[in-house]
C-alpha positions as CSV (number, residue, x, y, z in Angstrom):
1,M,-5.9,16.3,14.8
2,K,-4.6,18.0,11.9
3,T,-1.3,18.7,14.1
4,L,-1.0,15.0,15.1
5,F,-1.1,14.0,11.5
6,F,2.0,16.2,10.3
7,I,3.7,15.3,13.3
8,T,3.3,11.7,12.1
9,F,4.4,13.2,8.6
10,A,7.4,14.9,9.7
11,V,8.4,11.8,11.7
12,Y,8.3,9.7,8.5
13,A,10.3,12.5,6.6
14,V,12.9,12.3,9.0
15,S,13.3,8.6,9.2
16,V,13.4,8.9,4.9
17,I,16.4,12.1,5.2
18,L,18.3,9.8,7.6
19,E,17.7,6.7,5.6
20,F,19.0,8.2,2.0
21,T,22.0,9.7,4.2
22,G,23.1,7.0,5.9
23,T,23.1,5.3,2.7
24,A,24.8,7.5,0.8
25,F,27.3,8.0,3.3
26,K,27.3,4.0,4.6
27,K,26.8,5.0,8.2
28,D,25.2,2.2,10.3
29,K,24.4,4.4,13.1
30,L,22.7,6.7,10.5
31,L,20.8,3.5,9.1
32,R,19.7,2.2,13.0
33,A,18.6,5.9,13.6
34,A,16.5,6.0,10.1
35,W,14.8,2.5,11.4
36,L,14.0,3.3,14.6
37,V,12.7,6.9,13.9
38,F,10.2,5.2,11.3
39,I,9.2,2.6,13.7
40,A,8.0,5.3,15.9
41,A,6.3,7.3,13.4
42,A,4.4,4.3,12.4
43,V,3.3,4.0,16.2
44,V,2.2,7.8,16.3
45,H,0.8,6.9,13.0
46,T,-1.1,4.1,14.6
47,G,-2.1,6.4,17.5
48,F,-3.6,9.0,14.9
49,L,-5.6,6.3,13.4
50,V,-7.1,5.4,16.4
51,A,-7.9,8.8,17.8
52,R,-9.3,10.2,14.3
53,G,-11.8,6.5,14.6
54,V,-12.7,7.7,18.1
55,A,-13.4,11.6,16.7
56,A,-15.3,9.9,13.7
57,K,-17.0,7.4,16.0
58,R,-16.0,5.0,13.0
59,L,-13.4,3.1,11.1
60,P,-11.2,6.0,9.6
61,L,-11.6,4.8,5.9
62,S,-14.9,6.8,4.6
63,N,-12.8,9.0,2.0
64,Q,-10.0,9.7,0.0
65,F,-7.9,11.2,2.8
66,E,-9.2,8.4,5.6
67,F,-8.2,5.8,2.8
68,S,-4.7,7.3,1.7
69,N,-3.9,7.7,5.5
70,A,-4.3,3.7,6.1
71,F,-2.9,3.2,2.9
72,A,0.5,4.6,4.1
73,W,0.1,3.1,7.5
74,G,-0.6,-0.6,5.9
75,V,3.0,0.1,3.9
76,A,4.4,1.2,7.0
77,L,3.3,-2.0,8.5
78,F,4.1,-4.4,6.1
79,T,7.9,-2.7,6.0
80,V,8.3,-3.0,9.6
81,A,6.8,-6.7,9.6
82,V,8.9,-8.0,6.7
83,C,12.1,-6.3,7.7
84,T,12.2,-7.5,11.2
85,R,10.9,-10.9,10.0
86,M,12.8,-11.6,7.2
87,K,15.7,-9.4,8.3
88,T,15.7,-7.4,4.9
89,E,17.6,-4.4,5.0
90,W,17.9,-3.7,1.5
91,L,14.0,-3.0,1.6
92,K,14.3,0.0,3.7
93,V,15.4,2.4,1.4
94,I,12.5,1.8,-1.0
95,A,9.6,0.9,1.0
96,M,10.3,3.7,3.5
97,P,9.9,6.4,0.9
98,A,6.9,4.5,-0.2
99,A,5.1,5.2,2.7
100,L,6.0,8.7,3.1
101,L,5.0,9.6,-0.9
102,I,1.3,7.8,0.1
103,M,1.3,10.3,3.6
104,T,2.4,13.5,0.9
105,Y,-0.8,12.3,-1.0
106,A,-2.9,12.4,2.0
107,A,-1.6,15.8,3.2
108,L,-3.2,17.1,-0.2
109,Q,-6.7,15.8,0.6
110,P,-9.4,17.4,2.6
111,M,-9.1,16.2,6.6
112,E,-12.5,17.4,7.6
113,I,-14.4,14.8,9.6
114,R,-17.8,14.1,7.9
115,D,-20.7,12.0,8.4
116,L,-20.9,8.6,6.4
117,M,-23.0,8.6,3.5
118,P,-26.0,6.4,3.5
119,A,-24.5,4.5,1.0
120,L,-21.5,3.7,3.3
121,R,-23.4,2.6,6.6
122,S,-23.4,-1.2,6.1
123,A,-21.5,-4.2,8.1
124,W,-19.6,-4.3,4.9
125,F,-17.7,-1.2,5.1
126,G,-14.6,-2.5,7.3
127,V,-14.5,-5.7,5.5
128,H,-14.4,-4.2,2.1
129,I,-12.4,-1.2,2.6
130,G,-10.3,-2.6,5.3
131,S,-8.9,-5.3,3.0
132,A,-8.2,-3.1,0.2
133,V,-5.9,-1.0,2.5
134,L,-4.2,-4.6,3.0
135,S,-3.8,-5.8,-0.6
136,Y,-3.1,-2.6,-1.7
137,A,-0.1,-2.0,0.5
138,A,0.9,-5.6,0.1
139,F,1.2,-4.9,-3.9
140,V,3.1,-1.8,-2.9
141,I,5.8,-3.3,-1.1
142,A,5.9,-6.2,-3.7
143,G,6.6,-3.3,-6.4
144,C,9.4,-2.1,-3.9
145,I,11.0,-5.3,-4.0
146,G,11.1,-5.8,-8.0
147,A,12.7,-2.4,-8.3
148,R,15.2,-3.5,-5.5
149,Y,15.6,-6.6,-7.2
150,L,16.5,-4.7,-10.6
151,M,19.2,-2.6,-8.8
152,V,21.2,-5.5,-7.3
153,A,20.7,-7.6,-10.6
154,R,22.2,-4.9,-12.6
155,Q,25.6,-5.1,-10.1
156,E,28.7,-6.2,-11.8
157,K,28.3,-9.8,-9.2
158,P,25.3,-9.8,-8.0
159,D,24.0,-11.7,-4.8
160,K,22.1,-14.3,-6.0
161,K,21.0,-15.7,-2.3
162,A,19.1,-12.4,-2.2
163,L,17.6,-12.4,-5.4
164,E,15.8,-15.6,-4.5
165,Q,14.9,-14.5,-1.2
166,M,13.5,-11.2,-3.0
167,D,12.0,-12.8,-5.6
168,F,9.9,-15.5,-3.4
169,L,8.7,-12.5,-0.7
170,S,7.5,-10.7,-3.8
171,Y,5.6,-13.8,-4.9
172,R,4.4,-14.4,-1.3
173,L,3.5,-10.7,-0.6
174,V,1.3,-10.7,-4.4
175,S,-0.1,-14.0,-3.2
176,F,-1.7,-11.9,0.2
177,G,-2.3,-8.9,-1.9
178,F,-4.4,-10.9,-4.5
179,L,-6.2,-13.0,-2.0
180,F,-7.4,-9.7,-0.1
181,L,-8.5,-8.0,-3.5
182,T,-10.6,-10.8,-3.8
183,V,-12.3,-10.4,-0.9
184,V,-12.8,-6.4,-1.9
185,I,-14.2,-7.1,-5.2
186,L,-16.6,-10.0,-3.5
187,S,-17.6,-7.9,-0.9
188,G,-17.7,-4.7,-3.3
189,A,-20.3,-6.7,-5.0
190,I,-22.5,-8.1,-2.1
191,W,-22.6,-4.5,-1.2
192,A,-23.4,-2.7,-4.1
193,E,-26.4,-5.0,-5.2
194,Q,-27.4,-3.9,-1.3
195,A,-26.9,-0.3,-1.9
196,W,-27.6,0.1,-5.7
197,S,-29.6,-3.0,-6.1
198,A,-27.0,-4.5,-9.0
199,F,-23.9,-6.8,-8.0
200,W,-21.6,-5.0,-10.8
201,T,-22.4,-1.2,-12.0
202,W,-19.1,-0.9,-14.6
203,D,-18.3,1.8,-12.4
204,P,-14.7,3.3,-13.1
205,K,-13.3,1.9,-9.7
206,E,-14.8,-0.9,-10.1
207,V,-13.1,-1.7,-13.9
208,W,-10.4,-0.7,-12.7
209,A,-10.0,-2.8,-9.4
210,L,-10.7,-5.8,-11.9
211,I,-7.9,-4.8,-13.8
212,T,-5.5,-4.8,-11.3
213,W,-7.0,-8.2,-10.0
214,I,-6.5,-9.5,-13.7
215,I,-2.8,-8.1,-13.7
216,Y,-1.8,-9.6,-10.5
217,A,-3.9,-13.0,-11.7
218,V,-1.5,-12.8,-14.4
219,Y,1.4,-12.5,-12.8
220,L,0.6,-15.7,-10.1
221,H,-0.4,-17.7,-13.6
222,L,3.1,-16.8,-14.8
223,R,5.0,-17.7,-11.7
224,L,3.2,-20.6,-10.7
225,R,2.1,-22.3,-14.1
226,A,5.1,-21.1,-16.3
227,G,7.9,-21.0,-13.9
228,R,8.8,-17.4,-14.7
229,K,11.2,-15.8,-12.2
230,G,13.5,-13.0,-12.4
231,T,14.1,-9.6,-13.8
232,R,11.2,-9.8,-16.1
233,M,8.9,-10.5,-13.5
234,A,10.3,-7.7,-11.0
235,W,9.8,-5.5,-14.1
236,Y,6.2,-7.0,-14.2
237,L,5.9,-6.4,-10.2
238,V,7.2,-2.6,-10.7
239,I,4.7,-1.4,-13.5
240,A,2.0,-2.8,-11.7
241,V,2.5,-0.9,-8.7
242,F,1.3,2.1,-11.2
243,V,-2.0,0.4,-12.2
244,V,-2.7,-0.1,-8.4
245,F,-1.6,3.7,-7.7
246,F,-3.9,4.9,-10.5
247,T,-7.0,2.6,-9.1
248,F,-6.2,4.0,-6.0
249,A,-6.0,8.0,-7.0
250,G,-6.4,8.3,-10.6
251,V,-9.5,7.1,-10.8
252,N,-11.0,9.2,-8.1
253,T,-9.1,12.3,-9.7
254,L,-10.0,11.9,-13.6
255,L,-13.0,9.6,-13.7
256,H,-16.3,10.2,-11.7
257,G,-18.5,7.7,-10.7
258,L,-20.8,6.3,-7.6
259,H,-17.1,5.6,-5.8
260,T,-15.8,9.4,-6.4
261,Y,-16.4,10.0,-2.6
262,G,-13.9,7.0,-1.7
């Protein structure tokens, strides 16, 4: 199992190296190779998730290694889907390293397969944690688009059409992520009442999930009600990603609570 994980990690790393090299030297063949290798990495990654689930006899989402591994897979999946459907070549150079970065974090976590804790044995397990994977992945890709927007906007003659596409696409991804983060919070409250007899316990993970929800709710309000677009909103998305990563990893590392196992 560990061998398959590190093979996946290595293929992602090769794709990122090829992408950076092709971008630096403007070699289309290297960029095409990088994309094919990245797709291959995503396929192998899917195989690893399936194998892990079969070995564990459950969804592979129960601890920090499994969640971060699924998180990286979600980022890769969004990258492949968005770049294929929207022809957003500009996204690859930022989104591909993002998937590798999360895989690197996963590689540092204990990989042993363990039985589910009693509190996790619930029908809400897949809904709650699976929704978190999708929402976090969407937010990360939106943040990557925001970073790319800032790079393009600084050019002497920026491509206005590309900037408009980035702005709209990031908004759509935030809307998607916000919907699933809402599912995370609501399903978590129902699950918490069943497991701990309380809908809300002010656990650090709950608090930071709510903070993340509020931050993206403010973004949507500014985007829809105030009509805010452009560089300021791109900066907003880049900064918001750091909150997502703190909710994902920082809380487990620095703040102990009922979700410490998660």
